[in-house]
C-alpha positions in Angstrom: 0.0 0.0 0.0 1.5 3.3 -1.1 1.2 6.2 1.4 1.6 9.8 0.2 3.6 12.1 2.5 2.3 15.6 2.9 3.7 18.3 5.2 1.5 20.7 7.1 2.8 23.5 4.9 0.9 22.2 1.9 -2.8 21.9 1.2 -3.7 18.2 1.1 -5.5 16.9 -1.9 -9.3 16.5 -1.7 -9.8 13.2 0.2 -13.4 12.8 -0.9 -12.7 9.9 -3.3 -10.1 8.2 -1.2 -10.8 5.7 1.5 -8.4 5.8 4.3 -7.6 2.9 6.6 -8.0 5.3 9.5 -9.2 8.8 10.1 -7.9 10.3 13.3 -9.8 13.2 14.8 -7.5 15.2 17.0 -3.8 15.9 16.9 -2.8 15.7 20.5 -0.6 13.1 22.1 -3.1 10.2 21.7 -3.9 11.0 18.1 -0.4 11.6 17.0 1.0 8.5 18.7 -1.7 6.4 16.9 -0.8 8.1 13.6 2.9 7.2 14.0 2.0 3.6 14.8 -0.5 3.3 12.0 1.8 4.8 9.4 4.5 2.4 10.4 2.0 -0.4 10.0 1.9 0.7 6.3 -1.7 1.9 6.7 -3.1 5.1 5.2 -4.0 7.6 7.9 -5.3 11.1 7.9 -5.2 13.3 11.0 -7.6 16.2 11.2 -6.8 18.6 14.0 -8.5 21.8 15.0 -5.5 23.0 17.2 -7.3 22.7 20.5 -5.2 20.0 22.2 -4.7 20.9 25.9 -1.2 19.6 25.5 -0.4 22.6 23.3 -1.1 24.9 26.2 1.5 23.4 28.5 4.2 26.1 29.1 6.7 23.4 30.1 6.2 19.8 31.3 8.9 18.4 33.5 7.4 15.0 34.3 7.3 13.6 30.7 9.9 10.8 30.5 12.9 11.5 28.4 13.0 15.3 28.8 14.8 16.0 32.1 15.0 19.7 31.5 11.3 19.8 30.4 9.7 20.5 27.1 6.9 22.8 26.1 3.6 21.3 24.9 3.8 23.0 21.6 7.3 21.6 20.9 6.4 18.1 21.9 3.4 18.2 19.5 5.6 19.6 16.7 8.1 16.8 17.1 5.3 14.2 17.1 3.7 15.7 14.0 7.1 15.6 12.2 7.6 12.0 13.2 4.1 11.0 12.0 4.7 12.8 8.6 8.2 11.2 8.2 6.5 7.8 8.2 3.7 8.8 5.9 0.8 10.0 7.9 -1.1 13.0 6.5 -1.9 15.9 8.7 -4.7 18.4 8.0 -5.8 21.5 9.9 -9.6 21.6 10.2 -12.5 20.4 12.1 -14.6 17.3 11.7 -18.2 18.4 12.5 -20.1 15.1 12.1 -19.7 11.4 11.7 -22.0 9.0 9.9 -21.9 5.4 8.7 -21.9 4.4 5.0 -22.1 0.7 4.8 -19.0 -0.7 6.4 -17.3 2.7 6.2 -17.4 5.7 8.5 -17.6 9.2 7.0 -16.3 12.3 8.7 -17.7 15.5 7.5 -15.0 18.2 7.9 -15.5 21.9 7.3 -14.0 21.3 3.8 -15.0 17.9 2.6 -16.3 14.4 3.4 -13.6 11.9 4.5 -14.3 8.2 4.1 -12.4 5.7 6.2 -12.6 2.1 7.3 -12.0 3.1 10.9 -12.1 6.3 12.9 -10.1 7.1 16.1 -11.5 9.9 18.2 -8.7 11.6 20.1 -10.7 14.8 20.6 -9.8 15.3 24.3 -11.6 17.6 26.7 -11.7 21.3 27.5 -10.9 22.8 30.9 -13.6 24.9 32.5 -11.9 28.3 33.0 -12.4 30.7 36.0 -14.3 33.9 35.3 -11.4 36.1 34.1 -10.6 37.9 30.9 -9.2 35.6 28.2 -6.0 37.6 27.6 -5.2 37.6 31.4 -5.9 33.9 31.6 -3.7 33.0 28.6 -0.8 35.2 29.9 -1.1 33.6 33.4 -1.2 30.1 31.9 1.9 30.8 29.8 3.8 32.0 32.9 2.7 29.1 35.1 0.6 31.3 37.3 -2.6 29.4 36.3 -2.1 25.7 36.3 -4.6 22.9 35.6 -2.8 19.7 36.4 -1.4 19.2 39.9 -0.3 15.7 39.0 1.8 17.2 36.2 3.3 20.1 38.0 2.5 20.1 41.7 6.2 19.6 42.2 6.8 23.1 40.8 4.8 24.7 43.6 6.6 22.9 46.5 6.5 25.0 49.6 4.9 27.9 47.8 1.5 29.6 48.4 -1.2 28.1 46.1 -4.9 28.5 45.7 -7.6 26.3 44.2 -10.7 27.9 42.7 -13.4 25.3 43.4 -15.6 23.8 46.0 -17.4 20.6 47.0 -15.8 17.2 46.4 -13.7 18.4 43.4 -12.2 21.3 45.2 -11.6 19.3 48.4 -9.8 16.6 46.4 -7.5 19.0 44.7 -6.8 20.9 48.0 -5.9 17.6 49.7 -3.7 16.6 46.8 -1.7 19.9 46.7 -1.4 19.8 50.5 1.3 17.1 50.0 3.4 19.7 48.2 3.0 22.8 50.3 1.5 23.8 53.7 0.2 27.0 52.3 -3.1 26.0 50.4 -6.2 28.1 50.0 -9.5 27.0 48.7 -11.6 29.8 47.0 -15.2 29.4 46.2 -15.9 30.3 42.5 -19.2 32.0 43.3 -20.1 33.3 46.8 -19.9 30.8 49.6 -18.6 27.2 49.6 -20.8 24.1 49.0 -19.0 22.2 51.8 -20.6 20.0 54.4 -19.4 19.8 58.0 -17.3 16.7 57.3 -15.5 18.4 54.3 -14.8 21.5 56.4 -13.4 19.4 59.1 -11.1 17.6 56.7 -9.8 21.0 55.3 -9.4 22.4 58.8 -7.3 19.3 59.9 -5.2 19.7 56.8 -4.6 23.4 57.5 -6.3 24.5 54.3 -7.6 28.0 54.4 -11.1 28.5 53.0 -12.2 31.8 51.4 -15.5 32.9 49.9 -15.7 34.2 46.3 -16.4 35.4 43.8 -13.1 36.4 42.3 -13.5 40.0 41.4 -10.2 40.8 39.8 -6.9 39.2 38.9 -3.5 40.9 38.7 -0.3 39.4 37.4 3.3 40.0 38.6 6.5 38.3 37.6 6.1 35.4 40.0 2.7 36.0 41.7 -1.0 36.2 40.8 -3.1 38.3 43.0 -6.9 37.8 43.2 -9.3 40.3 44.7 -12.1 38.7 46.8 -14.9 40.3 48.8 -12.6 40.3 51.9 -9.6 41.8 50.1 -6.5 40.9 48.0 -4.6 37.6 48.2 -1.4 36.7 46.4 -0.2 33.2 45.3 2.5 31.6 43.4 -0.1 29.7 41.3 -3.8 29.2 41.1 -5.4 25.8 40.2 -8.9 26.0 38.8 -10.8 22.9 40.0 -14.0 23.5 37.9 -14.1 20.3 35.9 -13.8 19.6 32.2 -16.1 19.1 29.2 -15.4 16.0 27.2 -15.5 16.4 23.4 -17.4 13.2 22.8 -20.3 14.5 20.7 -19.1 13.1 17.4 -19.2 9.5 18.8 -22.4 10.0 20.7 -24.0 11.2 17.4 -23.6 7.7 15.9 -24.6 5.7 19.0 -21.4 5.5 21.2 -22.1 5.3 24.9 -20.6 7.5 27.6 -19.9 7.2 31.3 -21.6 9.2 33.9 -18.8 11.7 33.6 -19.4 12.1 29.9 -16.3 10.0 28.8 -16.6 7.6 26.0 -17.0 4.0 27.0 -14.4 1.7 25.5 -13.1 -1.9 25.9 -9.5 -2.7 26.8 -8.5 -2.2 23.1 -10.0 1.3 22.9 -13.0 0.1 20.9 -16.3 1.9 21.4 -19.6 0.1 20.9 -19.8 1.4 17.3 -18.0 -0.9 14.8 -14.9 0.7 13.4 -14.9 3.5 16.0 -12.2 3.8 18.6 -11.3 6.4 21.2 -8.1 7.4 23.1 -6.8 10.1 25.3 -8.7 12.5 27.6 -12.1 11.8 25.8 -12.2 8.5 27.6 -12.1 7.9 31.4 -8.6 7.7 32.8 -5.6 9.5 34.0 -5.4 12.8 32.1 -1.6 12.6 31.4 0.4 12.8 28.2 2.0 9.4 28.9 -1.4 7.8 29.5 -2.8 9.3 26.3 0.2 8.1 24.3 -0.2 4.5 25.7 -3.8 4.5 24.7 -2.9 5.8 21.2 -0.6 2.9 20.8 -3.2 0.4 22.0 -5.8 1.8 19.7 -3.5 1.8 16.6 -2.6 -1.8 17.2 -6.2 -2.8 17.6 -7.1 -1.0 14.4 -4.3 -2.7 12.5 -5.3 -6.2 13.8 -9.1 -5.6 13.3 -8.4 -4.5 9.7 -6.2 -7.5 9.1 -9.1 -9.7 10.3 -11.2 -8.3 7.5 -8.6 -8.9 4.8 -4.9 -9.8 4.8 -2.6 -6.8 5.0 0.1 -7.8 2.5 2.4 -5.8 0.4 
């Protein structure tokens, strides 16, 4: 099977009349890992990416294996895109807005054309719910590490520094307790008005030494190494703020053709990343699991191998 290599700098040919072995929706760590594997299996693969991978927003990750000095999310994705293209995967900027079945095929309707494929891998990820703050301030704070979304990834970086969590209830409590293992100076801020905490939760926070403040957050101000938030009781400065407001899973494409989701809105899969829809697979943050780059990459590899073996069960993959 001949695979045409295209770089992101060129406009790919119209894929309408071509049937790909796999269409990958999403160019984050899961999708690009799968693309590398599939291309090296000598399968035709097209990645359609709308540029909204959460990995691309990471200012620098220092817990990803193999990069002891850390690597920015954008550089990691660029390296993975280059590796996928070197082995023959096609990459296209765009958005797949719907999926449908066509006999044994799946058809992804992009903003430009219909893309037909024997299999589809959804690696669409999820979107962080942001605190109520201007977008430019949020993005600046995120780039400087003053707003952080993943204590598993970078809690180490705030060791012994003052940190705040914007959140409440079970989610806010869990994040406060997790960050308490890195620093003794932890504050839990309610996103709107007072906290939704019961007496047991307040007791747990009190025993952990976590300060509890009422919101809302009225104003944010950035300094070189501090973010200051104005609350109804005054101004408070921190080395970093972690929003604990939840995420929205981008599972609507799969749900539209009958895939099932968990209570959390994550796509339900088997141990080989298959959804309940024939030919449809999912990997990364769109499924339930640890939202980590390494985990997404592992799922991408599992999905790609399952896709290869499932296609081989339909017809021999011989050159």
